[in-house]
C-alpha positions as CSV (number, residue, x, y, z in Angstrom):
1,M,136.2,172.5,183.8
2,A,133.5,170.7,181.7
3,D,133.5,171.3,178.1
4,T,130.4,173.6,177.5
5,N,130.2,172.1,173.9
6,E,129.4,168.6,174.7
7,Q,125.7,167.3,173.8
8,I,124.5,164.5,176.0
9,I,121.9,162.4,174.9
10,E,119.7,160.0,177.1
11,T,117.9,157.1,175.8
12,F,116.9,153.4,177.3
13,D,118.0,150.3,176.2
14,E,115.7,147.1,175.7
15,E,115.4,146.3,179.3
16,G,114.5,150.0,180.2
17,N,117.8,151.3,181.7
18,K,118.3,155.0,180.9
19,I,122.2,155.2,179.3
20,S,123.7,158.4,178.6
21,F,125.8,159.1,175.7
22,E,128.0,162.1,174.5
23,L,127.5,162.9,170.9
24,L,130.9,163.3,169.1
25,D,130.0,163.9,165.8
26,I,127.3,163.2,163.1
27,V,128.3,161.7,159.7
28,S,126.8,161.0,156.3
29,V,127.3,158.0,154.1
30,D,125.3,157.3,151.1
31,D,122.8,160.2,152.1
32,I,122.2,158.3,155.4
33,E,123.3,159.8,158.8
34,Y,125.2,158.2,161.5
35,A,126.0,159.1,165.0
36,L,129.1,158.8,166.8
37,L,128.3,158.1,170.3
38,L,130.5,157.5,173.7
39,P,128.8,156.2,176.9
40,V,129.1,159.0,179.3
41,D,130.4,156.3,181.7
42,E,133.4,155.7,179.2
43,R,134.7,159.2,178.4
44,N,137.3,159.5,180.3
45,K,138.7,155.7,179.8
46,E,141.6,155.7,177.1
47,D,139.9,153.0,175.4
48,G,136.4,153.7,175.6
49,E,134.2,152.4,173.0
50,I,132.8,154.6,170.7
51,L,129.4,153.0,169.2
52,V,128.0,154.3,165.7
53,M,124.1,154.3,165.2
54,R,122.2,155.2,162.4
55,L,120.2,158.6,163.2
56,K,116.3,159.0,162.2
57,K,114.9,162.0,162.0
58,D,110.8,162.3,162.3
59,G,109.9,165.7,162.2
60,E,111.7,167.6,165.4
61,E,112.3,163.8,167.1
62,F,115.3,161.8,166.6
63,S,115.7,158.3,167.1
64,F,118.8,155.9,166.7
65,E,119.1,152.9,165.5
66,V,121.4,149.7,165.8
67,I,123.2,149.0,162.2
68,E,122.3,145.2,161.9
69,N,123.7,144.9,158.3
70,D,127.4,144.1,158.3
71,D,127.9,145.4,154.8
72,E,126.5,148.9,155.8
73,F,128.2,148.8,159.1
74,N,131.7,147.9,157.5
75,K,130.6,150.8,154.9
76,V,130.5,153.8,157.8
77,A,133.4,152.0,159.6
78,Q,136.0,152.4,156.7
79,Y,134.4,156.1,155.7
80,I,135.1,157.5,159.8
81,E,139.0,155.5,159.4
82,E,139.4,157.6,156.3
83,I,138.7,160.8,157.9
84,E,140.7,159.9,160.8
85,D,143.3,159.0,158.5
86,E,143.1,162.7,156.9
87,I,142.9,164.2,160.3
88,D,145.9,162.6,161.5
89,E,147.7,163.7,158.6
């Protein structure tokens, strides 16, 4: 049975290929929102790689941006790990 709460987001890569992601969560770090995305074709894999992207809002429209700054990415990754540790306890 499919999860009725899943949110599938479709976007296009740099080459125009359509990619579908499941939106797992949105977290806020330093007043910036980040989306945790799992490629749909990796949902049933035990080692599926979750992507973290900056979430941009423009009115009713949403877009995702790659985090190119290593310090910003590491800060977000550390925050996510801390949340996971709290959940595991």
